[in-house]
ZANU-173466 format. One line per field, with one value per atom (N, C-alpha, C): atom name; x, z, y. Coordinates in Angstrom, 2 decimals. Example, Ala and Ser with C-alpha at 12.3 -4.5 7.8 and 13.67 -1.06 7.14 Angstrom:
atomo (N|CA|C|N|CA|C)
east (13.19|12.30|13.20|12.85|13.67|12.90)
up (7.80|7.80|7.80|7.08|7.14|7.87)
north (-5.69|-4.50|-3.30|-2.25|-1.06|0.03)
//
This chain:
atomo (N|CA|C|N|CA|C|N|CA|C|N|CA|C|N|CA|C|N|CA|C|N|CA|C|N|CA|C|N|CA|C|N|CA|C|N|CA|C|N|CA|C|N|CA|C|N|CA|C|N|CA|C|N|CA|C|N|CA|C|N|CA|C|N|CA|C|N|CA|C|N|CA|C|N|CA|C|N|CA|C|N|CA|C|N|CA|C|N|CA|C|N|CA|C|N|CA|C|N|CA|C|N|CA|C|N|CA|C|N|CA|C|N|CA|C|N|CA|C|N|CA|C|N|CA|C|N|CA|C|N|CA|C|N|CA|C|N|CA|C|N|CA|C|N|CA|C|N|CA|C|N|CA|C|N|CA|C|N|CA|C|N|CA|C|N|CA|C|N|CA|C|N|CA|C|N|CA|C|N|CA|C|N|CA|C|N|CA|C|N|CA|C|N|CA|C|N|CA|C|N|CA|C|N|CA|C|N|CA|C|N|CA|C|N|CA|C|N|CA|C|N|CA|C|N|CA|C|N|CA|C|N|CA|C|N|CA|C|N|CA|C|N|CA|C|N|CA|C|N|CA|C|N|CA|C|N|CA|C|N|CA|C|N|CA|C|N|CA|C|N|CA|C|N|CA|C|N|CA|C|N|CA|C|N|CA|C|N|CA|C|N|CA|C|N|CA|C|N|CA|C|N|CA|C|N|CA|C|N|CA|C|N|CA|C|N|CA|C|N|CA|C|N|CA|C|N|CA|C|N|CA|C|N|CA|C|N|CA|C|N|CA|C|N|CA|C|N|CA|C|N|CA|C|N|CA|C|N|CA|C|N|CA|C|N|CA|C|N|CA|C|N|CA|C|N|CA|C|N|CA|C|N|CA|C|N|CA|C|N|CA|C|N|CA|C|N|CA|C|N|CA|C|N|CA|C|N|CA|C|N|CA|C|N|CA|C|N|CA|C|N|CA|C|N|CA|C|N|CA|C|N|CA|C|N|CA|C|N|CA|C|N|CA|C|N|CA|C|N|CA|C|N|CA|C|N|CA|C|N|CA|C|N|CA|C|N|CA|C|N|CA|C|N|CA|C|N|CA|C|N|CA|C|N|CA|C|N|CA|C|N|CA|C|N|CA|C|N|CA|C|N|CA|C|N|CA|C|N|CA|C|N|CA|C|N|CA|C|N|CA|C|N|CA|C|N|CA|C|N|CA|C|N|CA|C|N|CA|C|N|CA|C|N|CA|C|N|CA|C|N|CA|C|N|CA|C|N|CA|C|N|CA|C|N|CA|C|N|CA|C|N|CA|C|N|CA|C|N|CA|C|N|CA|C|N|CA|C|N|CA|C|N|CA|C|N|CA|C|N|CA|C|N|CA|C|N|CA|C|N|CA|C|N|CA|C|N|CA|C|N|CA|C|N|CA|C|N|CA|C|N|CA|C|N|CA|C|N|CA|C|N|CA|C|N|CA|C|N|CA|C|N|CA|C|N|CA|C|N|CA|C|N|CA|C|N|CA|C|N|CA|C|N|CA|C|N|CA|C|N|CA|C|N|CA|C|N|CA|C|N|CA|C|N|CA|C|N|CA|C|N|CA|C|N|CA|C|N|CA|C|N|CA|C|N|CA|C|N|CA|C|N|CA|C|N|CA|C|N|CA|C|N|CA|C|N|CA|C|N|CA|C|N|CA|C|N|CA|C|N|CA|C|N|CA|C|N|CA|C|N|CA|C|N|CA|C|N|CA|C|N|CA|C|N|CA|C|N|CA|C|N|CA|C|N|CA|C|N|CA|C|N|CA|C|N|CA|C|N|CA|C|N|CA|C|N|CA|C|N|CA|C|N|CA|C|N|CA|C|N|CA|C|N|CA|C|N|CA|C|N|CA|C|N|CA|C|N|CA|C|N|CA|C|N|CA|C|N|CA|C|N|CA|C|N|CA|C|N|CA|C|N|CA|C|N|CA|C|N|CA|C|N|CA|C|N|CA|C|N|CA|C|N|CA|C|N|CA|C|N|CA|C|N|CA|C|N|CA|C|N|CA|C|N|CA|C|N|CA|C|N|CA|C|N|CA|C|N|CA|C|N|CA|C|N|CA|C|N|CA|C|N|CA|C)
east (-120.54|-121.91|-122.14|-123.21|-123.52|-124.04|-123.75|-124.22|-125.72|-126.30|-127.75|-128.20|-127.39|-127.78|-127.81|-126.84|-126.83|-128.02|-128.29|-129.42|-130.74|-130.90|-132.15|-132.32|-131.21|-131.26|-131.61|-130.91|-131.12|-132.48|-133.04|-134.34|-135.45|-135.22|-136.23|-136.10|-135.04|-134.80|-135.38|-136.04|-136.65|-136.04|-136.01|-135.58|-136.50|-135.90|-136.68|-136.59|-136.20|-135.99|-134.80|-134.78|-133.64|-132.89|-131.60|-130.76|-129.73|-129.41|-128.42|-127.30|-126.14|-125.03|-123.78|-122.65|-121.38|-120.40|-119.69|-118.70|-117.59|-117.36|-116.35|-115.08|-115.22|-114.07|-114.28|-113.17|-113.27|-112.21|-112.64|-111.70|-111.91|-111.22|-111.35|-112.72|-113.36|-114.60|-115.85|-115.70|-116.88|-116.55|-117.60|-117.44|-118.29|-117.83|-118.59|-119.18|-120.43|-121.17|-121.58|-121.29|-121.74|-123.14|-124.14|-125.53|-125.89|-126.79|-127.14|-127.67|-128.45|-129.11|-128.35|-127.14|-126.30|-124.85|-124.25|-122.92|-121.80|-122.13|-121.09|-120.05|-120.53|-119.62|-120.37|-119.64|-120.30|-121.09|-122.35|-123.19|-123.61|-123.51|-123.92|-122.77|-123.10|-122.11|-122.65|-121.81|-122.17|-121.10|-121.49|-120.56|-120.22|-119.15|-118.69|-119.73|-120.50|-121.52|-122.80|-122.91|-124.09|-123.85|-122.62|-122.30|-123.03|-122.84|-123.48|-123.26|-124.26|-124.09|-123.59|-123.69|-123.33|-121.93|-121.43|-120.10|-119.22|-117.93|-116.99|-117.02|-116.79|-116.85|-115.92|-114.75|-113.80|-114.30|-115.29|-115.83|-116.89|-117.49|-118.56|-118.08|-117.05|-116.54|-115.43|-115.83|-114.88|-115.18|-114.20|-114.39|-114.91|-115.96|-116.56|-117.71|-117.88|-118.96|-120.30|-121.33|-122.69|-123.28|-123.91|-124.51|-125.88|-126.69|-128.00|-128.16|-128.72|-128.90|-130.12|-130.70|-131.85|-131.36|-132.02|-131.64|-132.02|-131.04|-131.30|-131.20|-130.54|-130.44|-130.04|-130.54|-130.20|-129.71|-128.50|-127.91|-127.76|-128.70|-128.69|-127.49|-127.13|-126.02|-124.69|-124.47|-123.21|-123.24|-124.43|-124.54|-124.25|-124.81|-124.58|-125.87|-125.96|-127.07|-126.48|-126.93|-126.40|-127.25|-126.57|-127.24|-126.93|-127.87|-127.67|-127.90|-126.81|-126.94|-127.51|-127.28|-127.83|-129.36|-129.94|-131.39|-131.95|-131.29|-131.79|-131.55|-130.60|-130.37|-131.37|-132.01|-132.94|-134.26|-134.96|-136.16|-137.28|-137.42|-138.49|-138.26|-137.00|-136.66|-136.89|-136.41|-136.54|-138.01|-138.82|-140.24|-140.92|-140.55|-141.13|-140.75|-139.48|-139.01|-139.60|-139.78|-140.33|-141.81|-142.48|-143.90|-144.10|-143.07|-143.20|-143.30|-144.03|-144.23|-143.79|-143.25|-142.78|-143.91|-143.59|-144.58|-145.29|-145.14|-145.78|-145.18|-146.01|-145.56|-145.17|-143.98|-143.48|-143.08|-143.39|-143.06|-142.05|-141.28|-140.31|-139.58|-138.49|-137.69|-136.26|-135.68|-134.28|-133.41|-132.70|-131.92|-130.45|-129.91|-128.50|-128.26|-127.34|-126.93|-125.46|-125.21|-123.85|-123.45|-122.17|-121.68|-122.24|-122.80|-123.32|-124.84|-125.50|-126.95|-127.52|-128.84|-129.56|-130.33|-130.15|-130.89|-132.18|-133.24|-134.55|-135.06|-135.39|-136.02|-137.51|-137.98|-139.37|-140.32|-141.53|-142.54|-142.97|-143.04|-143.50|-142.34|-142.45|-141.42|-140.37|-139.52|-138.48|-137.32|-136.50|-135.29|-134.23|-133.28|-132.18|-131.14|-130.58|-129.62|-128.28|-127.99|-126.69|-126.82|-127.66|-127.76|-128.76|-128.67|-129.58|-131.02|-131.25|-132.61|-132.73|-133.93|-134.18|-134.33|-134.84|-134.99|-133.70|-133.45|-132.23|-132.52|-132.07|-132.25|-130.89|-130.64|-129.39|-129.48|-128.34|-128.33|-129.20|-129.14|-129.97|-131.47|-131.89|-133.31|-133.77|-132.88|-133.26|-134.06|-133.66|-134.31|-134.11|-135.07|-134.93|-133.89|-133.70|-132.82|-131.40|-130.46|-129.07|-128.88|-127.99|-127.67|-126.24|-125.64|-124.25|-124.13|-124.91|-124.88|-126.31|-126.45|-127.79|-128.46|-127.67|-128.24|-128.90|-128.68|-129.40|-130.85|-131.12|-132.46|-133.18|-132.47|-133.08|-132.15|-132.69|-131.88|-132.27|-131.35|-131.61|-132.79|-133.72|-134.90|-136.11|-135.89|-136.99|-137.91|-139.20|-140.18|-140.25|-140.25|-140.33|-141.28|-141.89|-142.69|-142.02|-141.80|-141.05|-141.76|-141.37|-141.88|-140.88|-141.39|-140.53|-140.14|-138.82|-138.30|-138.00|-137.20|-136.83|-136.24|-136.20|-135.62|-134.15|-133.27|-131.83|-131.42|-131.32|-131.00|-129.56|-128.70|-127.29|-127.14|-127.87|-127.76|-129.00|-130.02|-131.24|-131.92|-132.09|-132.63|-133.83|-134.66|-135.72|-135.22|-134.91|-134.47|-135.67|-135.50|-136.60|-136.28|-137.35|-137.19|-137.99|-137.30|-137.97|-138.42|-137.63|-137.97|-139.23|-139.56|-140.75|-142.03|-141.92|-143.09|-143.41|-142.53|-142.74|-142.76|-143.50|-143.49|-142.11|-141.74|-140.46|-140.50|-139.68|-139.73|-139.34|-138.53|-138.16|-139.39|-140.19|-141.39|-142.37|-142.52|-143.43|-142.97|-141.67|-141.13|-141.31|-140.91|-140.94|-142.35|-143.34|-144.72|-145.14|-144.43|-144.76|-143.74|-142.90|-141.84|-141.98|-141.69|-141.71|-140.40|-140.00|-138.80|-138.96|-137.92|-137.97|-138.28|-138.69|-139.03|-137.78|-137.87|-136.78|-136.93|-135.82|-135.82|-134.58|-134.66|-133.51|-133.06|-131.73|-131.21|-129.81|-129.30|-127.97|-126.99|-125.81|-124.77|-124.28|-124.35|-123.96|-122.67|-122.29|-121.09|-120.52|-119.19|-118.50|-117.82|-118.01|-117.36|-116.72|-115.78|-115.10|-116.02|-117.19|-118.08|-119.23|-119.26|-120.33|-120.56|-121.78|-122.11|-123.49|-123.68|-124.99|-125.65|-126.93|-127.69|-128.89|-129.03|-130.18|-131.34|-132.43|-133.61|-134.67|-134.68|-135.59|-134.92|-135.51|-134.91|-134.68|-133.41|-133.06|-133.20|-133.56|-133.73|-132.61|-131.78|-130.67|-130.73|-130.20|-130.06|-128.64|-128.27|-126.91|-126.88|-125.97|-125.67|-124.36|-124.42|-123.21|-122.27|-120.99|-119.98|-120.29|-120.81|-121.12|-122.31|-123.11|-124.29|-124.12|-122.86|-122.61|-122.56|-122.08|-121.84|-122.01|-122.31|-122.45|-121.12|-120.03|-118.68|-118.09|-117.50|-116.95|-115.96|-116.04|-115.13|-114.41|-113.21|-112.41|-112.79|-113.25|-113.59|-114.76|-115.61|-116.78|-116.42|-115.30|-114.93|-114.55|-114.44|-114.16|-115.35|-116.56|-117.76|-118.63|-118.60|-119.43|-118.65|-119.18|-118.61|-119.73|-119.36|-120.36|-121.01|-122.32|-123.06|-123.67|-123.22|-123.77|-125.23|-126.04|-127.41|-127.42|-128.03|-128.04|-129.45|-129.69|-130.94|-130.64|-131.49|-131.27|-132.56|-132.40|-133.54|-133.52|-134.67|-134.78|-134.69|-133.74|-133.57|-134.01|-134.06|-134.51|-134.91|-135.95|-136.42|-136.42|-135.56|-135.46|-136.02|-137.27|-137.93|-137.34|-137.01|-136.50|-135.20|-134.29|-133.00|-132.98|-134.13|-134.27|-133.22|-133.18|-132.19|-132.84|-132.33|-132.73|-131.53|-131.69|-130.63|-131.00|-130.02|-130.27|-129.29|-129.64|-128.76|-128.74|-127.56|-127.39|-127.20|-126.62|-126.38|-127.69|-128.70|-129.97|-130.79|-130.43|-131.16|-130.64)
up (-47.67|-47.18|-46.04|-46.15|-45.14|-43.87|-42.72|-41.43|-41.30|-40.30|-40.13|-39.77|-38.99|-38.63|-39.86|-40.77|-42.01|-42.88|-43.01|-43.85|-43.32|-42.00|-41.41|-41.69|-41.57|-41.82|-43.28|-44.20|-45.62|-46.10|-45.43|-45.84|-45.70|-44.88|-44.69|-45.72|-46.52|-47.50|-48.85|-49.52|-50.81|-51.87|-53.11|-54.23|-54.30|-54.39|-54.39|-53.08|-51.99|-50.72|-50.83|-49.98|-49.90|-48.61|-48.74|-47.58|-47.42|-46.16|-45.87|-45.01|-45.13|-44.34|-44.58|-44.20|-44.28|-45.11|-46.01|-46.85|-45.97|-46.09|-45.24|-46.01|-47.26|-48.08|-49.50|-50.18|-51.56|-52.40|-53.56|-54.55|-55.85|-56.89|-58.15|-58.79|-58.45|-59.12|-58.26|-56.93|-56.08|-54.70|-53.98|-52.58|-51.72|-50.52|-49.56|-48.52|-48.16|-47.28|-46.01|-44.87|-43.57|-43.34|-43.46|-43.38|-41.95|-41.85|-40.54|-39.57|-40.08|-39.19|-38.99|-39.57|-39.37|-39.43|-38.27|-38.21|-37.94|-37.98|-37.73|-38.85|-40.09|-41.24|-42.43|-43.45|-44.62|-45.43|-45.65|-46.45|-47.76|-47.84|-49.04|-50.04|-51.33|-52.39|-53.43|-53.80|-54.85|-55.94|-57.14|-58.26|-58.79|-59.56|-60.06|-60.91|-61.71|-62.56|-61.79|-60.58|-59.74|-58.76|-58.75|-57.77|-58.04|-59.22|-59.59|-61.06|-61.73|-63.12|-63.24|-62.16|-62.21|-61.68|-60.87|-60.27|-60.52|-60.56|-60.76|-59.54|-59.77|-58.70|-57.54|-57.86|-56.81|-55.92|-56.43|-55.63|-54.65|-54.94|-54.05|-53.21|-53.67|-52.94|-51.98|-50.87|-49.87|-48.54|-47.97|-46.70|-45.64|-44.96|-43.92|-44.40|-45.70|-46.24|-46.08|-45.75|-45.66|-47.07|-47.37|-48.69|-48.53|-49.57|-49.64|-51.03|-51.11|-52.41|-52.44|-53.62|-53.79|-54.04|-53.42|-53.55|-54.94|-55.68|-56.99|-56.98|-55.98|-55.88|-54.47|-54.02|-52.70|-52.89|-52.42|-52.52|-51.12|-50.73|-49.38|-49.15|-50.17|-50.01|-49.84|-50.63|-50.53|-49.39|-48.88|-47.80|-48.26|-49.42|-49.98|-50.53|-50.50|-51.11|-52.04|-53.28|-54.26|-54.24|-54.17|-54.08|-55.29|-55.62|-56.69|-56.15|-56.05|-55.65|-56.80|-58.04|-59.20|-59.15|-58.59|-58.50|-57.57|-56.44|-55.48|-55.98|-56.91|-57.49|-58.59|-59.14|-60.26|-59.97|-58.91|-58.49|-59.53|-60.29|-61.29|-62.39|-62.85|-63.89|-63.37|-62.16|-61.60|-61.42|-60.95|-60.75|-62.08|-63.13|-64.46|-64.96|-64.84|-65.36|-64.57|-63.28|-62.46|-62.76|-63.34|-63.68|-64.96|-65.79|-67.06|-66.87|-67.76|-67.68|-68.99|-68.87|-70.04|-71.07|-72.31|-73.38|-73.66|-72.80|-73.01|-74.23|-75.01|-76.20|-75.89|-76.32|-76.10|-77.44|-77.62|-78.85|-78.58|-79.60|-79.44|-80.74|-80.63|-81.78|-81.60|-82.64|-82.58|-82.35|-81.21|-80.81|-81.19|-81.17|-81.49|-81.84|-82.76|-83.14|-82.74|-81.88|-81.41|-81.83|-81.67|-82.07|-81.19|-80.03|-79.10|-79.05|-79.79|-79.79|-80.19|-80.02|-80.48|-79.31|-79.10|-78.07|-78.65|-77.86|-78.27|-77.23|-77.69|-76.81|-76.77|-75.61|-75.48|-75.43|-75.96|-75.94|-74.52|-73.69|-72.31|-71.35|-70.16|-69.16|-69.22|-68.21|-68.15|-69.09|-69.33|-70.12|-69.25|-69.90|-69.17|-68.86|-67.64|-67.27|-67.98|-68.59|-69.22|-70.69|-70.99|-72.34|-73.18|-74.52|-75.38|-75.37|-74.75|-74.65|-73.54|-72.96|-71.90|-72.49|-73.71|-74.37|-75.02|-75.03|-75.64|-76.31|-77.57|-78.34|-78.65|-78.17|-78.51|-79.96|-80.57|-81.97|-82.25|-81.41|-81.71|-81.70|-80.99|-80.90|-81.96|-82.87|-83.94|-85.04|-85.42|-86.56|-86.48|-87.06|-87.17|-88.22|-89.18|-90.31|-90.04|-90.76|-90.62|-91.23|-90.62|-91.16|-90.77|-91.52|-91.29|-90.19|-90.28|-89.29|-88.90|-87.74|-87.27|-88.24|-88.96|-89.91|-91.09|-91.24|-92.26|-91.83|-90.53|-90.00|-89.60|-88.92|-88.46|-88.75|-88.63|-88.78|-87.72|-87.38|-86.37|-86.83|-85.90|-86.21|-86.60|-86.81|-87.21|-86.04|-86.31|-85.30|-85.22|-83.99|-83.80|-82.67|-82.77|-81.69|-81.33|-80.03|-79.58|-78.42|-78.18|-77.02|-75.88|-74.69|-73.51|-73.03|-72.83|-72.38|-70.90|-70.43|-69.02|-68.63|-67.33|-66.74|-66.46|-67.17|-66.95|-65.80|-64.60|-63.43|-63.42|-64.22|-64.26|-64.91|-66.02|-66.76|-66.65|-65.96|-65.86|-67.21|-67.91|-69.26|-69.37|-70.37|-70.75|-71.94|-71.74|-72.83|-73.73|-75.02|-75.97|-77.06|-77.73|-78.88|-80.04|-81.13|-82.35|-83.16|-83.13|-83.93|-83.43|-82.14|-81.58|-82.21|-82.90|-83.53|-84.87|-85.32|-86.58|-86.33|-87.14|-86.96|-87.26|-86.54|-86.75|-88.10|-89.07|-90.40|-90.37|-89.38|-89.28|-88.96|-87.99|-87.60|-88.76|-89.46|-90.61|-91.67|-91.91|-92.94|-92.57|-91.34|-90.97|-90.76|-90.64|-90.55|-91.83|-92.94|-94.20|-94.63|-93.67|-94.00|-93.15|-93.75|-93.01|-93.25|-92.30|-92.45|-93.66|-94.49|-95.71|-96.94|-96.75|-97.89|-98.64|-99.97|-100.81|-101.05|-100.90|-101.09|-101.89|-102.51|-103.23|-102.56|-102.61|-102.00|-102.49|-101.97|-102.39|-101.24|-101.51|-100.50|-100.14|-98.84|-98.41|-97.62|-97.01|-96.17|-96.03|-96.11|-95.87|-94.51|-93.71|-92.40|-92.31|-91.39|-91.33|-91.17|-90.54|-90.27|-91.26|-92.29|-93.27|-94.02|-94.54|-95.29|-94.89|-94.99|-94.76|-96.10|-96.18|-97.41|-97.13|-97.93|-97.79|-98.59|-97.89|-98.50|-98.86|-98.14|-98.41|-97.86|-98.05|-97.60|-96.09|-95.67|-94.25|-93.57|-94.29|-93.70|-94.19|-93.26|-93.62|-92.86|-93.47|-92.83|-92.97|-92.14|-92.16|-92.77|-93.73|-94.25|-93.61|-92.74|-92.07|-93.10|-92.79|-93.69|-94.11|-93.16|-93.45|-94.38|-94.53|-95.38|-96.70|-97.00|-98.21|-99.47|-99.35|-100.54|-100.21|-101.21|-101.00|-100.67|-101.12|-100.80|-99.78|-98.67|-97.65|-98.24|-97.74|-98.20|-96.99|-97.23|-96.14|-95.82|-96.82|-96.63|-97.53|-97.13|-97.93|-99.34|-99.45|-100.76|-101.77|-101.31|-102.24|-103.15|-102.70|-103.50|-103.83|-103.01|-103.28|-103.02|-103.56|-103.35|-103.00|-102.36|-102.04|-103.34|-103.34|-104.52|-105.30|-105.04|-105.75|-105.37|-106.36|-106.12|-105.86|-104.75|-104.39|-104.02|-104.16|-103.71|-102.44|-101.44|-100.14|-99.63|-98.62|-97.95|-96.48|-95.95|-94.54|-93.67|-92.73|-91.84|-90.41|-90.03|-88.67|-88.60|-87.83|-87.59|-86.08|-85.62|-84.19|-83.98|-83.57|-83.39|-82.23|-81.15|-79.97|-80.26|-80.98|-81.29|-82.67|-83.35|-84.67|-85.63|-85.76|-86.61|-87.56|-88.78|-89.78|-90.14|-90.08|-90.50|-91.87|-92.77|-94.16|-94.61|-95.69|-96.28|-97.80|-98.34|-99.80|-100.28|-99.44|-99.79|-100.05|-99.21|-99.35|-100.52|-100.99|-102.13|-103.44)
north (-142.04|-142.19|-141.20|-140.44|-139.43|-140.09|-139.46|-139.96|-139.75|-140.42|-140.33|-138.93|-138.20|-136.84|-135.93|-136.13|-135.34|-135.70|-136.99|-137.43|-136.91|-136.91|-136.40|-134.92|-134.17|-132.74|-132.46|-133.14|-132.88|-133.37|-134.38|-134.91|-133.88|-132.86|-131.82|-130.69|-130.73|-129.66|-130.07|-129.13|-129.38|-128.47|-128.98|-128.15|-126.92|-125.75|-124.51|-123.76|-124.46|-123.78|-122.82|-121.82|-120.90|-121.19|-121.50|-121.77|-120.66|-120.36|-119.32|-119.89|-119.29|-119.75|-118.93|-119.50|-118.78|-119.61|-118.95|-119.62|-120.18|-121.50|-122.16|-122.48|-122.94|-123.31|-122.83|-122.50|-122.03|-122.72|-123.26|-123.79|-123.03|-123.41|-122.70|-122.93|-124.04|-124.39|-124.29|-124.22|-124.16|-123.63|-123.30|-122.91|-123.83|-124.12|-124.91|-123.97|-124.24|-123.34|-124.07|-123.46|-123.95|-123.40|-124.25|-123.81|-123.41|-122.44|-121.87|-122.91|-123.86|-124.81|-126.11|-126.18|-127.37|-126.91|-126.73|-126.12|-127.12|-128.45|-129.45|-129.46|-129.35|-129.31|-128.71|-128.23|-127.62|-128.65|-128.35|-129.24|-128.58|-127.27|-126.56|-126.42|-126.49|-126.33|-125.36|-124.39|-123.43|-123.52|-123.95|-124.03|-122.64|-122.57|-121.27|-120.58|-121.34|-120.73|-120.43|-121.00|-120.74|-119.59|-119.08|-118.04|-116.74|-116.20|-114.94|-114.70|-114.12|-113.74|-112.30|-111.56|-110.14|-109.87|-110.80|-110.60|-111.82|-111.61|-112.72|-113.63|-114.92|-115.91|-115.55|-115.01|-114.65|-113.52|-112.76|-111.65|-112.12|-113.26|-113.75|-114.93|-115.64|-116.81|-116.38|-115.81|-115.32|-116.01|-116.68|-117.38|-116.41|-116.84|-116.02|-115.16|-115.05|-114.22|-114.91|-114.12|-114.64|-114.74|-115.88|-116.09|-116.72|-116.57|-117.21|-117.79|-118.99|-119.62|-120.50|-120.64|-121.52|-122.94|-123.90|-125.31|-125.80|-126.34|-126.91|-128.43|-129.00|-130.46|-130.85|-132.01|-132.55|-133.98|-134.26|-135.60|-136.17|-137.02|-137.58|-138.50|-139.27|-140.21|-139.49|-138.45|-137.69|-136.69|-136.41|-135.43|-134.03|-133.66|-132.34|-131.76|-130.44|-129.73|-128.68|-128.68|-127.74|-126.47|-125.33|-124.04|-123.17|-122.30|-121.33|-119.92|-119.16|-117.77|-116.94|-117.40|-116.69|-116.70|-117.79|-117.88|-116.81|-116.59|-115.60|-114.18|-114.00|-112.68|-112.36|-113.41|-113.23|-113.95|-113.53|-114.26|-114.26|-113.15|-113.09|-114.13|-114.24|-115.21|-116.63|-116.91|-118.25|-118.63|-117.69|-117.97|-118.29|-117.55|-117.80|-119.19|-119.54|-120.83|-122.00|-121.84|-122.92|-123.17|-122.20|-122.37|-123.18|-123.26|-123.94|-125.45|-126.10|-127.55|-128.21|-129.40|-130.14|-130.29|-129.97|-130.07|-128.77|-127.78|-126.48|-125.80|-125.11|-124.42|-122.98|-122.58|-121.23|-120.63|-119.36|-118.66|-117.56|-117.22|-116.16|-115.89|-115.16|-114.76|-115.23|-115.81|-116.24|-115.00|-115.01|-113.83|-113.96|-115.18|-115.38|-116.83|-117.06|-118.41|-118.58|-119.56|-119.83|-121.24|-121.56|-122.89|-124.00|-123.63|-124.63|-124.66|-123.77|-123.76|-122.42|-122.29|-121.11|-120.49|-119.18|-118.46|-117.91|-118.01|-117.50|-116.51|-115.31|-114.32|-114.62|-115.07|-115.50|-114.31|-114.53|-113.46|-113.13|-114.15|-113.97|-114.20|-113.63|-113.80|-112.71|-112.64|-111.60|-111.89|-110.90|-111.09|-111.77|-112.39|-113.01|-111.94|-111.92|-110.87|-110.99|-112.14|-112.35|-112.72|-113.69|-114.23|-113.44|-113.57|-112.82|-113.32|-114.45|-114.97|-115.98|-116.09|-117.07|-118.47|-118.56|-119.84|-120.28|-121.61|-122.13|-123.46|-123.60|-124.83|-125.43|-126.63|-127.32|-127.80|-128.09|-128.50|-129.73|-130.78|-131.95|-131.65|-130.59|-130.28|-129.28|-128.92|-127.97|-128.65|-129.86|-130.50|-132.01|-132.73|-134.18|-134.55|-133.66|-133.95|-133.48|-134.06|-133.65|-132.27|-131.48|-130.16|-129.83|-128.93|-128.55|-127.51|-126.45|-125.37|-125.00|-124.36|-123.97|-123.01|-122.23|-121.27|-121.97|-123.27|-124.04|-124.27|-124.10|-124.37|-123.09|-122.18|-120.93|-119.77|-118.56|-117.36|-116.34|-115.47|-114.45|-113.58|-113.35|-112.57|-113.41|-114.70|-115.58|-115.88|-115.91|-116.28|-117.80|-118.34|-119.79|-120.12|-121.29|-121.86|-123.19|-123.40|-124.57|-125.25|-126.49|-127.23|-127.09|-126.80|-126.69|-128.07|-128.26|-129.54|-129.55|-128.58|-128.56|-127.21|-126.99|-125.80|-126.11|-125.43|-125.59|-124.67|-125.24|-124.42|-123.95|-124.60|-124.19|-122.82|-122.62|-121.36|-120.47|-120.96|-120.17|-120.03|-121.16|-121.15|-122.09|-121.82|-122.74|-123.54|-124.82|-125.67|-125.99|-125.76|-125.87|-126.89|-127.34|-128.22|-127.66|-127.34|-126.91|-128.12|-129.19|-130.37|-131.06|-130.87|-131.50|-130.95|-129.81|-129.21|-129.87|-130.77|-131.47|-132.98|-133.73|-135.19|-135.76|-136.79|-137.43|-138.16|-137.71|-138.35|-139.83|-140.21|-141.63|-142.47|-142.00|-142.75|-142.80|-141.68|-141.64|-142.64|-142.69|-143.58|-145.05|-145.42|-146.84|-147.36|-146.45|-146.90|-147.64|-147.34|-147.99|-149.02|-149.47|-150.41|-151.67|-152.82|-154.08|-154.81|-155.65|-156.46|-157.37|-157.43|-158.22|-157.41|-156.16|-155.30|-154.86|-154.82|-154.34|-152.85|-152.12|-150.68|-150.28|-149.13|-148.59|-147.31|-147.05|-145.84|-145.52|-144.42|-143.94|-144.07|-144.59|-144.70|-143.30|-142.95|-141.61|-141.58|-142.70|-142.69|-144.09|-144.19|-145.45|-145.40|-146.43|-146.54|-147.92|-148.14|-149.44|-150.63|-150.42|-151.55|-151.66|-150.80|-150.89|-149.61|-149.43|-148.21|-147.73|-146.41|-145.82|-145.55|-145.88|-145.72|-144.81|-143.76|-142.87|-143.43|-143.73|-144.35|-143.32|-142.20|-141.09|-139.84|-138.70|-137.45|-137.49|-137.55|-137.54|-138.88|-139.93|-141.26|-142.18|-142.65|-143.52|-144.84|-145.86|-147.15|-147.64|-148.61|-149.14|-150.54|-150.70|-152.03|-152.46|-153.44|-153.91|-154.55|-154.51|-155.04|-156.49|-157.25|-158.66|-158.82|-157.73|-157.79|-157.05|-156.67|-155.89|-156.75|-157.95|-158.77|-160.24|-161.03|-162.47|-163.12|-162.47|-162.92|-161.96|-162.44|-161.54|-160.54|-159.29|-158.23|-157.65|-157.11|-156.55|-155.11|-154.37|-152.96|-152.58|-151.66|-151.27|-150.81|-150.05|-149.51|-150.60|-151.84|-152.94|-153.23|-152.82|-153.15|-151.96|-150.87|-149.69|-148.41|-147.32|-146.00|-145.03|-143.92|-142.89|-142.41|-142.36|-141.93|-143.08|-144.30|-145.47|-145.68|-146.07|-146.48|-147.98|-148.39|-149.81|-150.25|-151.54|-152.15|-152.94|-152.77|-153.41|-154.04|-154.89|-155.51|-155.06|-154.68|-154.29|-155.53|-155.52|-156.69|-156.40|-155.11|-154.78|-153.32|-153.05|-151.68|-151.45|-150.55|-150.23|-148.83|-148.75|-147.46|-146.68|-147.35|-146.65|-145.93|-146.58|-145.97|-145.32|-145.36|-144.73|-145.30|-146.62|-147.25|-148.25|-148.26|-149.23|-150.09|-151.40|-152.32|-152.86|-152.86|-153.24|-154.33|-155.00|-156.01|-155.85|-155.66|-155.66|-157.09|-157.93|-159.32|-160.05|-159.85|-160.53|-160.00|-158.81|-158.25|-158.79)
//
């Protein structure tokens, strides 16, 4: 718990402010900074990825070195302020990203597909000093439907329009959603479904606690092990196999978690 003097000092600091000070301690993952206006102990923290995109962390994390960083977070309870030196090195990029608002539509071109997501070179704003694009789409935000690889959804050079989700201050990126540009097929499907309704589908996956049944393109529901048969079974494969066509009854619709509960026993 931070002391009252620390809390009072940090309460005056806002995200987006620029703080200056001297590097006091260095570890492999971060540096601690003694801020100019509070010299009792180091309150500033700069993570290794926030140090600089142009220089190695060991080149900028030197005890006694003067540094400046933009505030990305203030933790009053811990008595720490997180700083980004990368932000002060790239003011044009930071200013552009801070202007964006959740839900805003951004257009660009798919610049690269990686195992962790897709980079998008935006039509507007500056280029990223390190990455192939300022925009970034994580795999879950690519599509509502299941897919094996990102190339099943997009390809390099493709034009895309996405919804802006948030400013990733860690990497200096605009987090985007491509799937937000399409209606959620789960919501569309369950709008026409009621509890007790009988449906037909194909078994797509067996798990220890039940089976998943595809009811429409990309729409699956779970039949719990206890709802698989009128007689208790020890394992799903005792009564069904992947690819089997089954008739089920809808027992619950959870819109928030996007889940359908089904019963083969009641059907």
